[in-house]
N, C-alpha and C positions, 0 to 999 in steps of 0.2 A: 706437941707444938707443930710438928709437921702436918698432923691432921687438921689442926686449927688453921695453919697457914693455907693448907690446901682448901679448906672450906672458905676461908676468907678470900682466897684467889678466885674460887668458883663464884662466890657471892658477888665479889666486885666485878667479875667478868659478866655475870648474868645481869647485874644492875646496869653496867655500861651498855650492854646490848639493848636492854629495856629502854634506857634513856635515849639511845639513838633512834629507836622506833617511835619514841614520843616527840622527836624533833618536829618543828613545824614544817609543813610542805614547802613553804617559801624558802626555808633554809636549804632543803634538798634541791630545790630548783636552782638556788644560787650556786650550790656546789656543782650541779650539772652544767650551768652556764660557764662556771669557772673552768670546768674540764673541757668543754667545747672551745672556749676561748684559748685555752692552753694548746689544744689540738690544732686550731686554726693558725696560731702563731708559729707552731712547729712547722706546719706545711708551708706557710709563707716564707719562713726563713730558708727552708731547703729549696724552695722555688727560686728565691733571689740568689742563692748560692749555686744554683744550677746542679743541685745534687739529686738527680732523678734516679735513685737506686732503690734497693729493696726497703731501706728504712722509710723512705717517703711513701712507698706502697703500703707499708704497715699502717701508716697514719691515714692514708687515703681510704683504706679498708674500713676505718672507724667512722667515716663521715656519715652524717644524716643529711636530709635535704636542707635543714636550717643551717647547719655548719658549712655545707656546700656553698650556700648563698654567701655566708660570711667570708669564705675564701675569695669568692668573686668580688665581694665588696672591698676586700683588702687590696685587690688589684685594679681598683677603679682609675688610679692615676697612671697605670701601666698596663694598657689593654693587651700588649703582646705577652706579658707575664701571665695574665689571665688565660690567654689562648693556650699557653704551654700547659697550664693546669687542666683546661678542658680536654686537650689532646691526651694527656696522661690518663685522665679518668676514662675517656672513651676507649683507649687502647687496653688498659688494665682491668677496668670494671665496666664492661659494656652493658651489663644487666642491672646497673645501679637504678634503684627505684626513685624516680624523680617525683616531686610534687609540682603542681602548676607554677608555684613561685620559683622553684629551682630551674624549671624549664624556661620561665620568663627571663630569669637572670642570665641564663646561658644564651638565650636568643639575643638579648641586648649586647652581650659581650661579643658574640659572633658578628653582629651587624657593625659594631665599633671596629672590628678587624676586617670588615668588608668581605666576610665569608658568607655571602647571602644565600647560596644554595644549601649550605649546612644549616643556616638559621631557618630556612624554609622547611627543611626536613623535620626540625623540632616543632615548628608551627603545625605541620601536618599531623604530628603525634598528638598535639593538643586538640586540634580540630576533630580528629577521629576518636578521641577519648570519650567514652560514654559517660553521661551524667554531668558533663561540663558544658554550661551554657555559653552563648556568645558574650553575654555580660560579664561572666566570671573570667573568661579569657582576657577581655579588654581590661578589666579591673586589675588582674594579675600583672599584665604587661605594663600598665601605667604605674602601679605601686612599686615595681622593681626598677623602673627606668632611672630614677634620680640616684638611687643608691649604687647602681652598677656603673653608669657612665658619667655621672655628675651633671650639675645644672647647665653648664655651658654647652654640653653636647646633647642634652636631653631632648630639646625641641627637634633637632635634626634627626636624632635616633628614632624618636617616636614616629616621625613622618615616614621613615624608611620601614620601620617595624610594622606599622599598620598598613602601609602599602603592600608589604609582603603578605600580611595576614589576609587581606582582602583577595589578593591574587591566589593565595593558597586555597581559600574557600571555592573560588571559581574553578581552579584546576581540579579540585576534589569533587566537582559536579554538585557543589552546594551553593548555587548561584544566589538563591533567595537569601540564604544566611549571609552571603557576602554583601548583599544589599543592606541587610540589617546592621552589619558591622560598620559599613560605610556611614549609615545614618547615625549610629550611636557615636562613632568617633567624631563625626561632624558636630553633633550636639555638644560634645566635650571641648569643642574649640580647636581640635587638632586638624591641621590641613593635610589632606590625603594627596599623595603624589599623583600626577596625571596618569602614570602607568597603572596604578590600582583602579582609578576611575575608568580607564579604557578597558581594563580587564572585566570589570563588572558589566559595562555597557555591551562589550562583545559577547559575553556569556549570555546575557538576556536576549540579544538579537539572534544568537545561534539557536536558542530554545524557542524563538518565535514569540517571546513576551514583549511585543513591540510597545504597547501602551506603558508598561512599567519601565521600559528602556527610556522612553521620552520623559517620564517623570524623573528618573534618576539623572538624565542629561540636564534637565532644568535645575535640579538641585546642585549639580556639579558647577554649572555656570554661575548660579547665585552665590555659591560658596567662595567664588573668586579664584578657582583653579585655572591656571593658564592652559587652556585646551590646545591641542596640536592637530596636525594633519591626520594622525591616526584616529583621533576623536571624530573628526569630520568624516572620515571614510566609514567609520562604524555607523554613524548617524545616517549617512547617505544610503548605506546598505539597508538600514532599517526602513527607510522611506521606500526603497525599491521593493523590499520583501513584502511590505504591506500594501504596495500599490498607491502610496500617497504622493504621487508625482507632482501634484500641485504645490507641494512644499519645497521642491528642489531649489528653485531660484531664490526663495526666501532664505533657505539655510545657507546656500553658497554666499549670499550677501552678508549674512550674519557672521559667518566665519571670516570673511574677507575683512570685516570691520575690526576683527580681533587680530588681524595680521596673518591669518592662516589662509593660504591659497591652495586651490585644488591641484593635485598631482595626477600622474597617469593612472594611478589606482582609482582615484575619484572618478575620472572620466570612463575608465573601463567598467567600473561598477554601474555607472549610469547607462552606458551603452548596453550592457548586459541586461540591466533591469528593464529598459524600454523594449529591447528585442524579445525578452521572455514573454511579454504580454502583447507582442505584435504591433507596438507603436514605433514603426520603422522610420517614419519621418523624423521623430524626435531623436531616435538612435543615430541616424545619419547626421543630424544637426549637432549632436554631441561630439561625433567623430570629427566634424569640420571645425568645431570650436577648439577641440584638442590640438589640431594642426595650427590654428591661429595662435595658440599659446606656446607654440614651439615644441609640442610633444607629438612625435610620430606614432600613429596607431601601429600596434604590433600584432603578433599572431593571436593573442588572446582577444584583442579588439575585433579582429576580422572573424574569428570563430564565433564570437557572440552575435555579430551582424549576420553571419551565415546561418546560424541557428534560427534567428528571428525570421529571416527571409524564407527559409524552408518551412518554418512553422505556419507561415501565412500561405503556404502551398505553392510557392514560386520556385520550382526546381530549376527552370531556365535561368532565373535571376541568380540562383545559387551558383550555377556553373560560371556565370559572368564574374561573380565575386572571386571564385577560385582562380580564374584567369587573371583578374586584376592583382591578386596576391602575388602570383608568379611574376607578373610584369614589373612590380615594384620591388621585387627581391625578397618577398616573404614566402618561405616554403610551407605550403599546406602540410599539416601533419595528419596522423591517423584520425584524430578528432574531427578535423575539417571534412575528410572524406566520409567518415561515419555519419556526419550530419546529413550529407547528400544521400547517402545510402539508406538511412532510416526513412527519409522522405519518399524515396523510390519504393521501398518495401511497403510503407504504409499505404501507398496508392497502387500496389501490386503491379508496378511497372518493371516487369522482369528484364527486358533488354537493357533498360537504363541502369538497373541495379548491377547487372553483370558488367556493363561498361565502366561504371564507377569502380567496381571491385578490381577490374583489370588495370585501370589507370593507377589505382592505389599500389598494386603490385609492381607495375612498371616503374614507379618512382621509388621503389625499394622500401616502402612503408610496411610495417608488420601489422597484420590484422589482429584485432583483439576480441574480447568477448562480445562487445557491442556489434562488431562486424559480423561475426559468425551467428550470433543469436538472431540478428536481423535477417540474414540470408536463409538460415534454416527455417525461421518462422515463415518467410515469404513462400518458399517452395513447399513447405508442409501444408500451408493454408490452401495453396493452389493445386494440391494433389500430386505434385511432382516429387514423390517421396524418394525416388532414387537420387535425384539431385540434392535433396535435403541431406540424405545420408552421405553423399559424396563430400559435402561441406563439413559434415560432422566428423568424418574420418580425417579430412584435411586439417581440421582444427586440432585433433589429437596428434597428428603427425608433426605439427610444428611445436608441440610441447604444451599446448593449452589443455588443462584438465577440465572436462565438462562438469558443470555444477547442476544443482537441482533445476534451475531455470531452463538450461539447454535440454536436459532430459525431458522435462515437462512439455516443452514445445514440440519435441519429436513425438512423444507419446500422444499428445493431443492431435497432431497431424495424422498419425496412423489410425487413431480411433475414429476421427472424423470421416475417414475414407474407408472404414470397414476393415482395415488390416490389423485385426486384433492380435493375431499371433505375433506379428512384428512388433506391436506395441508392448506385448509381454516380454519379448526378447530384450527390448530396450530397458524395460523395468528391471529385468534380471541383471543386466549389465550395470545398471544404476546401483543396485544393492551390492553387487560384487566390488564396486569401486568405493564402497563405504558411504554412499549417499543415503540419507534417511528419507524414506517416502513420507511426505507430509499429506495433510488432508486434501490439498488441491490435486496432487498427483493421483491419489486414490479416487477422488471424485471424477477425474478425467477418465480413468480406466473403467470405473463403474458405469459412467455414461456411455462409453463405447460398448460395453457388454450389453447394456439394456437396449440401446438402439439397434443392436444386431441380434436381439432376442436370445442372448446367451445368459439367461437368468440363473441357471445353475452355477455358472462360473462367477456371476456377479455375487451370488450368495456366499460362495467360498471366499471371494476377495473381501467381502464385508466382514466375515468372521476373522480373516487374517488381520484386517485393519484394526479391529477391536483388540485382538490378542497382542498386537504390537504396541498397544497403548495409544494409538491415534484416535482421538475422540471424533466420532462422526458429527458433522455439523448439519445445518439446515439443508444445504445442497445435497448432502449424502442421502438423507432420508427422502427428499423430494424426488431425486433421480430414481431411487429404487421403487418408491411408490408409483411413479409414472410408468416404470418398466413393467411392474406386476399388473397394474391397472390395464395397460394396453394388451397384455396377454390374457386378461380376463380372470386372473387369480386375485380376486378381491379380498379373499380371506387373508392372504399374505400381505397385501397392500394395507389392510386395516391393522394387522399386527404391527407392521412397521410404523404406522401412524401413531398407535398407542405407545410404542417404544420411543418415538420422537417426543411425545408429551412427557413421558417419564424422565427423559434426559433434559427437560426444560428447554427443548428446542421449540420455538413458537412457529406453528404452521402459518403460512400466509394465504392470500387469495389463490395463488398458483397451486398450492398443495390441495386446498379444498376443491378447486375446479377439476383437478386430476381425479380425485376420488369420486366426486359427484358424476363426472363423465363416465368413469368406469362402471359405477352402479347403474347409471342410465342405460349404458350399452348392454348390461346384463339383464335389463328389464326390471331391476329392483328399485322402483320409484319411491317406495317407502323409505328405504335406507338413504336414497339420494336426498329426500326431503329432510330426514333426520340430520344429515350432515349440514344441509343448508341452514337449519335452525341453530345447530351448534356453532356454525360460523358467525351467524348474525349475533348470537349471544356473546361472542367474543369481540363484538364491535368491528368485525371484518366485513366491510361493505361489499355485497355482490357487484360485479361489473357486468358489462354487456356480454362478456364471454360466459360468465356463470349463467345468466338468463338464457343465452342461446343454447347452452348445454341442456338445461332443464326443458326448454321448449322442444328441442330435438328429441329428448327422451320421451316426452308425452306423444309427439307426432309419430315416432317410430312404433308406438303401441296403438296408434289410431285414435288417441285421446286428444283430438284437435281442440275440443272445447276447453280442456284444462290448459293446453298450450296457449290458447288465446287469453286465458285468465292471467297467465304469467307474462304474456306480451303486454297486456294492459297495465299490469303492476310495474313493469319496466318503464313504460311510457310515463306512468304516474310518478315514478321516482326521478323523472327528469333525465333518464339515461337514453340517449339517442340511439335507436337501433341501426344496425348496418344492413346492407342488402343481403348479407349472408344469413342473418336471422330471418329476414322477410322470406327468403328463398326456402327456408326450412318449413315455415307455415304453409307456403304455396305447395310444397312437395307433400306435406301432411294431408292437405285437402285432396290433392290429386290421387294419393295412395288410397284414400278413403272413398274414392269414386265420386268426388264432388268438385270437378274442374270448374263448374260455374261459380261455386263459392270461392274457389281459388282466384278466379278472375275478378270477383267483387273485391276481395282483399287486395289484389294486385292494383286495382283502380284507386284504392284508398291509400296506397303506400306513399309515404312522404320521403321516399328514398329512390334515387335513380336506379332503375332496373339494369341488370347486366344480361349477358348471353344465357347464363344459367337460369335466370328468371324465365326468359322466353322459352328456352328448351324444355324446362320443367312443365310449363303450361301447355306447350305444344304436345308433349308426350302424354299429358293428362287427357287432352281432347282426343288424341289418337287411340287411347285406351278405350274410349267410348265410340270409336269409329267415326268421330266428327271431323272429317278431313277438311271441311269448309272452314271451320273455326281455326284449325291448325294452320292452314294456308294464310288466313287473314293475319294471324299473329306473326307469320314469317314476313309478310308485307310491312306490318307495323314496326317490326324489328329493324328492317332495312331502312324505313323512313326515319328512324331514330339515329341512324348512322351506325348501327350495330350489324356488322356483316355476319351472316350465318356461318358457323364453323362446321367441322366434320360431324360433330354431334348433332347439330340441327339437321343437316342433310340426311344423316343416317336415320333419324327419327321419322322424317317425312318419307324417305325411301322405304323404310320398313313398313310404314302405314300403307303405302301403295301396294307393296308386295303382299301384305296380308289380305288386302281387298282384291287381289288378283289383277290389279291395274298395272301390268308390267310395262306397258308403253310409257305411262307417266313415271314409273320407277326408273326406267332406262333413261328417260329424258332428264330426270333429277340427277342421275349419275353423271350424265354428260355435262350438265350445267355445273355440277360440283367440280369436275376436273377442269372445266374451262376457267373457273374462278381460281385455279392454282392450288386447290385443296387436294391432298393425297388421300385416296380411299384407304380405309383400314380394314382389319379383318371382319369387323361387324358389317361393313358395307357389302362385302362379298358374300357373307353368310346369308344376309337378307335376300340378295339377288338370286343366289343359288336355290335357296328354299322356295322363293317365289316362282322361279321357272320350273322347278321340280313339281310343284303343286299344280302347274299348268301343263305338265307332261312335256315340257319343251326341254328335253335333255341336251339338245345341241347347244342351246344358249347357256344352260346350267354348266356344262363342261367347259364352255368358252371362258366363263367367269372363274371356274375352278382353276383352269390352267393359268389365267392371269393372276389369280391369288398366289399360286405357287411361284410364279415368276417374280412377284413382289416380295417373296420371302416369308409369306404367312403360312404357317403349318395348319392344315385342316384338322378339325376335331375327329375323334374316333368314329362319330356317326357318319362322317363322309367317307 
């Protein structure tokens, strides 16, 4: 019997289990809902009884997002009770996994309790959640609003919630998404608060998306939102930023018709906008209008005016404005004096800059980065490196920590004036202070090394640059290519050129001109032509410098016919030659012993000749001992208003000396000094050699002594 009973029990138990598994899913769902409902009721009862103890925590632990929403729904007539629930959940279960719906319910409840910052924190979670679109967020917030806050409060709650949502998108730097939400909500017939509208407008203007800002502004107006003075100031700022000043009056009238009048911010924005582009009459007009409306211009207004005046280059007017500020009781600040200082430094007015700085200190104002970077830049550019360093040390003394910009200014100053070792000391200090050398700083140092022919050091610095992970740019390669080309190391220059191409850095006309010039100076015209063709194939159009380089290359090898072919091609391409290029051809003819051909070319030149043109031709004729033609050219030169220089006189004087015509040579020397031209070493060498060849050692020694007195050191042969 026991066995049978046991069997029957097992059988009945097994059958019961089997039957339970075969129950419809709807039945199970009903049981789950019943359980959730029971759980929700338990939580609501304890909340109403204010029993926030471990027992309620046990129930809270069992909540799912859907039952979480049901609890909030149960609190819809008592938002404060719902707030107690949210606070309990946040405190005891901060890692609760919300669904978009449970977050939406929480947001509406927080808004109902005027806890807007907490609501915005939850909105930010929704906004940043991957895979959740703007439409999904809006739908979720809309679907939960009625259940959480009730119909009576729903419209007001929605307006605040969506206002917060739009502002959250803007604050999260998702301005375009904010615009999309604004438009979506507007299509749904929900009125967005003016604060949200202003947030979107301000975000768009800040990013410089002015056209879109005006589109949104028109949509805001057409949707019936009551715009305010903040809206007006944002739109006015957009107008100023884009330079659409013709719309200013129209906009001010439009806002005035809506009962919105400009305030001091409006006028300051306009004064600053006009001043920034140099429209000073309009800026002063706005300042006067400001006074008429009972608003006194303040420090910001005057600083904007001061900036505009200095931008237009009127330092004296700037000083007058500073004096006016003091007279009416506005104390100029560091920004005021920096504006004057920047203008002085831009124009390299050293005494005025020091005067402004001194006045600034006398008034107890503390200099800032703008002050010191301007002064350090001024003295670095003008080669007064000790003074630049003094300001640099003074800056550190008052507690300002130099940044990359300050260090780069100093390094550039030292490099420009050949003080490379000092530049490297600044660079070492820069690294010691944790500053990271960027590509601009490296390029500055590389340029300094190359200009001072320190190519070994440049190569080491370039390697360091690459090792530190700083990617060389176009200027890096062009600087190095130029340095090696000038040194005649065309193999290295070409290697750098290929490296430049491999790194997808596109060479320009300057790069090609540098390489072509290098190969021309090496006499490798074949390689120069190859680079020319490569340049043209990349649709980089040769300019007059490129043509001049190639012409000079051919002339240097005596291949004047080929130089003329390139000249004709240049003219045919519509590129107007300069006298520099013409002088190259004339020099080429003269070097080849054809001054007559040079003279013919000179007569056909459609460019005004200069002293070099005449000096080259004169020298060409003297090489053939044709003193008559040379003197005729001197006369023509003077008739054109081109006074002969030391080079001209030296060429003529040397010609006379070589012909033994020392009387004429001496007369040329006297004429030269009477014209106020100082003889140079070449003058004395020609005269000494001339008198020595005539065995007139007395005169030779007289000129030798005079040469020494003028500080010229004679060559070994003397």
